[in-house]
N, C-alpha and C positions, 0 to 999 in steps of 0.2 A: 504493499500500501505507499508504504513509504520514495516521495519520488526519489528517484537516481540520480540523486546528486554529491557530485565529491569535485573540491577546490581543486585538486591536486600540484596537492605542496609536492616538492619535490626535496629529494634528500639533502639538494645545495641549498637549499630553504629550509631544508632540518636543523642541516646545521649550523647556518651563519642563527635565528631563533636560538640554537644550546650555546652559542658562542654569548651570546647578553645573555639569555637568562641565569637565573637565582645569584641576584643581590641579595635576594629574599634570604641564602643559605653562606652568603660572602662578607656580609656584613658591609655593601652597597645600600645606596641608598633609595629607599624602595618607597612605596605608595602611602600615605600615615595610610589609606583607611580603604579599604577596597571588597565588593563582592565580586562572585562569583553564580552564575546562575545557568545550570543543568540541563536541559531539555539532555529526553531519551527517547529512541526506542527499545520499544522493550526483548529484550535477550543481548541488547549493546553493550549492558553494562555498565554504565553510566551512572548507575549510585554508586560501584564497585569504585570506579576510576572514581568520583566526588569525593569516597571514602579514604582513600590513594594519600586524593591533592591535599586533605586536610591534611593526615601524616603528616606529611611535609612541609610541608608551611604552618606549620604548628595551629590549626581555626578551627572555627567548629564547624558542623556541619551538620545541616535539618533538610531532613527530610518524612519521616513519620513521627517526627516530635511539635512540625509545625503544628499536628490537628490538636498536639495536647497544651503547647501552650495556647493556640486561638480558646479551647473548651475550657481553659484557663482563666483569660482573657474578657468570655462573654459570659461565663456559667451555661454555656451549653453544653450540656452531654457528648463527651468523647464520641461514642456510637451516633449519632446522626453528623459531626461531621466526620466518619470515616465513609461515611453511607455515601456521599456527597464529593467524596476524594475524588482527584481527578474523574468525575464520572458528569455528564448528564442526565436525568432520569429524562425516559418518555413523555415526550411532550414539551421539552425544554430548549428540542434539536434549531430553534429557528429564532431569532431576535434581530432587529431592525439594524440593530446599531451599538454600537463597544459597547459594554456596561459603566457604566458609571460606578467603577473601583474605590472611592470612598465613603460612599453612601453607606451607613452606621440604621440601624434602628434599635428603640429603644424597647425592650423587655414587652414593656402593655401596649406593645403592634401586634397585629396577625402575624406580618411577614417576620417577625425574629427569628420564627427558627427556621426562615425561604431559602433554597439554597442558594442564592443570590448572597445572603446576607449570612452567612456561613464563609463564604467566600472573602466577600468585603473584610469579615472580624481576619483571616488568614489572610488578605493581604497583608491588613494593619499588620500585622506583627511581621511581615517578609518587612517592608518598611519601616520597623521600629527593629531589629532584629540587623541593617543593615547600616543602619544611622552609628546604632551601638558600637558596631567592631566590624572587625575584619569577617567575613562568613564566604558559608559557601551554602546556596541556594539548589537541591532537587528536583527541580519541575515546578510543578503548582502554576502554569502564568509568570513563572518570576521574573523574565525575561520582560516583558508589557509590564507587570508592575513598578519594575524599577527603572523603567523607558528612563532615558532622558539626565542620569545619572554619567557624571562622569565615569567615576572609578566603581564601574559596573561592567564587566566582561560575562557577558553571552554566548554560552556555549552548546550546541548541537554536537550528538552524539549517536550515529547511527552504526549498521553493519551490514552486509549481507543477508538476503534472506537463507543461507543454510548452517551460516556464521550463529543467526541466535536461533534456530532452529538448537544446534547443538545444546547451544548454552542451555536452551528453556529446561530442555529434554532428561539434563544430569544438571542442572537445580532444583529442579522439582520432582524429579523420578515422572518424568510423562513419556507418551507412544510418541512416535515424532506426528501422530495424527493429531494428538491433542496437545500434544506445543502447539504445532499450527494454529488449531484454533481459538488456543489459549493468547498467541500473540495478535491475530488477527483481532478480538476480541479488545485486550490493553490497546492494543494500538489506534483502534476505531475509537474509544475510547474518550482517552487523549486528544484526540485529534478535533471529537464533537469539544469537550470541554475546553480546548483551545479555540476555539472556531465562532464560542459560544460565549465567552467571556473578554476577548480584545477583539474580535474581529477579525481579525486577521487568519492565516493558513500556518497550522503548527511547523509543518516539516519544508516550508520557505524560508531556504538562509538567508534572505532581506532580512531576514530579524534576528539573525544569531552574526558576532562578531566571528566566531571560527564554527568552522564544522568540521570534523575531527568523525571520520569511520573506524570506528574500533581493531576489525575484526582487519584492516591493512593493517593498523599503525602496530596492533597491541595496546594495552592499558597503558604499563610505564609510559610510552612515548610520549600514549595521549596528554598522558601526567605533567612529562617534559614540556609537551608541546604549551598547556594552556599558562604553565608556570615562566616561558619565556614572554607569551603573549605578553604577558603580566609586568615581565621588567621592562618588557623592548615601548608598553603604551608607556611607562612613567618615566623614557628614557626624552 
């Protein structure tokens, strides 16, 4: 389902990026504060790359944690947030325009536990985290929520179909048929969710600063590429 998009980054470019990278580790000047958002195709390893980057840069990575934080902020149960997490319920697939990502309704409103309000509480958490510390945010339209902020790196991780199938089969102990179905379902949900709340296409390269093929590069090199881009952007 993902568009067949590949940036074609050569090894020459990779070497140039690698040479410029990681003043973070060498004590050279770095961004005072930054956020990395990682959108990812299911099975591409985007979450794993985020966790690896988190360990390398010694900054927190937020994924499912966002649900708990939004629940604590709003007082709405975790279960309700979980049901709407990167999914659009039947009947909500079309919206005339981009959602108002800042509108929060009060507990006395009938819309307090609506999917839109759940999303906006989560969006508030993402903005607050990015404003308070350097961090990595996995999925949940974070690239659009933080769009316009100069110290944000927007990443999309994808991989060839067979790579994703093998990863999902291994991780979830599924048959090939089951893995294909799960990939198609999750990616369809993510695409619909992104379209509903942003008005944009989830797998459009124009939404991101970096699009990385994890199947071609491997997870470690994806981490290196993101770290290098952070350093280059700060020079």
